[in-house]
C-alpha positions as a printed Julia matrix, in Angstrom:
161×3 Matrix{Float64}:
  29.44    7.86  -34.85
  27.66    4.5   -35.2
  28.87    3.32  -31.81
  27.6     6.54  -30.25
  24.11    6.02  -31.76
  24.07    2.37  -30.66
  25.01    3.49  -27.13
  22.17    6.04  -27.04
  19.7     3.46  -28.36
  20.78    0.95  -25.69
  20.48    3.58  -22.97
  16.93    4.38  -24.1
  15.99    0.7   -24.11
  17.57    0.1   -20.71
  15.8     3.15  -19.3
  12.45    1.83  -20.49
  13.15   -1.6   -19.04
  13.92   -0.07  -15.66
  10.79    2.05  -15.74
   8.49   -0.96  -15.44
   7.36   -2.75  -12.3
   4.77   -5.27  -11.23
   3.86   -5.39   -7.55
   1.22   -8.04   -7.01
  -0.43   -7.29   -3.71
  -2.12  -10.04   -1.79
  -3.47  -10.41    1.66
  -6.27  -11.39    3.97
  -9.06   -9.42    5.54
 -10.92  -10.44    8.67
 -14.52   -9.39    9.07
 -15.97   -8.5    12.5
 -17.69  -11.92   12.45
 -14.27  -13.61   12.31
 -14.63  -14.71    8.68
 -11.34  -14.43    6.77
 -11.14  -13.72    3.06
  -8.24  -13.41    0.65
  -7.85  -10.32   -1.54
  -5.53   -9.12   -4.3
  -4.64   -5.48   -4.73
  -1.39   -4.53   -6.42
   0.19   -2.02   -8.76
   1.81   -2.28  -12.16
   3.5     0.34  -14.32
   4.14   -0.28  -18.02
   6.1     2.64  -19.44
   5.94    1.34  -23.0
   2.12    1.21  -23.0
   1.95    4.22  -20.64
  -0.45    2.27  -18.48
  -0.78    2.12  -14.7
  -2.69   -0.71  -13.08
  -4.3    -0.23   -9.68
  -5.84   -3.45   -8.41
  -7.73   -4.88  -11.38
  -8.23   -1.51  -13.12
  -5.91   -0.18  -15.83
  -5.49    3.52  -16.51
  -3.71    5.28  -19.39
  -1.16    7.77  -18.02
   1.58    9.83  -19.6
   3.88    9.15  -16.67
   4.13    7.11  -13.52
   1.98    8.68  -10.77
   3.88    9.99   -7.77
   1.81    8.11   -5.19
  -1.35    6.28   -4.22
  -3.13    6.61   -0.87
  -5.14    3.96    0.93
  -7.7     5.45    3.32
  -8.78    3.61    6.45
 -12.14    4.86    7.71
 -13.1     3.92   11.26
 -16.72    3.1    12.05
 -18.47    5.47   14.43
 -17.73    3.23   17.41
 -14.07    2.66   16.35
 -14.66   -1.11   16.33
 -14.37   -1.72   12.58
 -12.61   -0.2     9.57
 -13.61    0.39    5.97
 -10.89    0.09    3.3
 -12.54    0.4    -0.11
  -9.64   -1.25   -1.95
  -9.9    -4.44    0.1
 -13.59   -5.04    0.86
 -17.13   -3.81    0.21
 -17.94   -3.51    3.9
 -16.39   -3.01    7.3
 -13.54   -5.25    8.37
 -11.76   -5.69   11.67
  -8.23   -6.56   10.46
  -6.08   -7.01    7.38
  -2.65   -8.15    6.29
  -1.41   -6.8     2.93
   1.82   -7.86    1.27
   2.76   -5.43   -1.47
   6.14   -6.0    -3.09
   8.73   -6.23   -0.33
   6.43   -4.44    2.15
   3.91   -5.73    4.67
   1.14   -3.52    6.02
  -1.06   -4.95    8.71
  -3.93   -3.64   10.79
  -4.64   -5.76   13.82
  -6.98   -5.44   16.73
  -5.15   -6.03   19.96
  -6.03   -5.05   23.51
  -3.0    -3.42   25.08
  -2.21   -2.45   28.68
  -2.84    1.18   27.7
  -5.72    2.57   25.64
  -5.3     3.14   21.9
  -8.02    4.17   19.47
 -10.18    1.19   18.52
  -7.56   -1.15   20.02
  -5.87   -1.01   16.6
  -2.21   -1.37   15.77
  -1.14   -0.41   12.26
   2.06   -2.25   11.39
   4.13   -1.02    8.44
   7.14   -3.2     7.78
   8.82   -3.29   11.19
   7.14   -0.35   12.95
   3.97   -0.15   15.04
   1.63    2.83   14.84
  -1.62    3.72   16.62
  -4.58    5.42   14.99
  -4.86    9.11   15.85
  -7.99   10.1    13.93
 -10.95    8.39   12.29
  -9.55    8.55    8.75
  -5.83    7.66    8.7
  -4.1     7.06    5.37
  -1.2     5.03    4.08
   0.5     6.76    1.14
   2.65    4.64   -1.17
   5.21    6.8    -2.98
   6.45    5.3    -6.25
   9.7     5.38   -8.15
  10.61    3.56  -11.37
  11.4     0.34   -9.49
   8.16    0.23   -7.47
   7.45    1.6    -4.01
  10.08    4.1    -2.92
   8.7     4.62    0.59
   5.49    4.59    2.62
   4.08    7.58    4.53
   1.32    6.97    7.09
  -0.73    9.93    8.34
  -3.36   10.28   11.03
  -1.38    7.97   13.31
   1.0     8.03   16.28
   4.26    6.16   16.09
   4.78    3.61   18.85
   7.98    5.08   20.21
  10.56    2.45   20.99
   8.47   -0.57   20.02
  10.07   -2.29   17.07
   9.07   -5.78   16.05
């Protein structure tokens, strides 16, 4: 009986240890003027404290949230983007490393027209903006980011970096 209780206790402790993650997110933004600035925006889940950290803000939560969405809002002329998590004003590009993932928005003139001349790069795939408010949804599991779902975009068919 004692060994059974010890086993259950160890399983509970191991489960709690697995339910924590710390994903420091760091990157660079580029303003329309060309000025580059570093930023930090990551996620942390502490199951023992029941606390979820988004950027520099901590929130008490009973359980790990399912997801978090980053909205990219294009300026009226499609020449700049506002991402409230990264900057207080419009930017032209960013590179964000979050855990094992890299998300990058770059301005690049292509041989064919794409909205705002923007390419949204998520890990190894290129996407083009479809509407003026695309989002990048990070879906969590107990180890960190389970997968990433972009919306408001077109996938660049056949172009893999």
